C-alpha positions, 0 to 999 in steps of 0.5 A: 805468065807475068806478075803485075802485083808489084806494079799495082802496089807501086801505082797504088802507092803513088795514088796515095802519095798524090792524094795526101799531097793535096792541102786542105783549105783552112775554110774547109777545116772550119766547115768540117768542124761545124759539120761535127757540131750538127745536132743529130737529135732535137733539144729536149727530144721535142720534134717540132717545126723548129727542129724540122726547119733546122734539119731542112736548113742543114740539108739545104746548106749541104746541097748548096755547098755541093752545087757551089763546089761544082761551079767553082772555077778557082781556089777563091771560089772553093774558099768562098763555098766552104766559108759560106757553108760553115757560116750557114751551119753555125747560124742555123744551129744558133738560131734553132738553139735560141728559138728553143730557149725562147720556148723554155727548152735548153740545150743539155750539157754534161760536165764530168768532175774528177 
């Protein structure tokens, strides 16, 4: 009986090296940073139409990114898709925060003092 274990480890190692060699676009890094800022809870705990609109807009942006990346034919299309996604996430977040501020609700911030 032959042992295929070393070959499997070798193949897995090549797949890992190959995946690590793919550079991440600067636009994708910016978009990932914007994703990290997606609000997960409504401002002041108020679930109003602005909150639901914000969540819908974020979901739409995510779907549009998926669609744009699927249709991308070159690196420039990929860059444009990621850049647009980051811009949309940022715009929707700011828009929601501003609309809530107009209604008297502010984003809470916690500052730690040593």
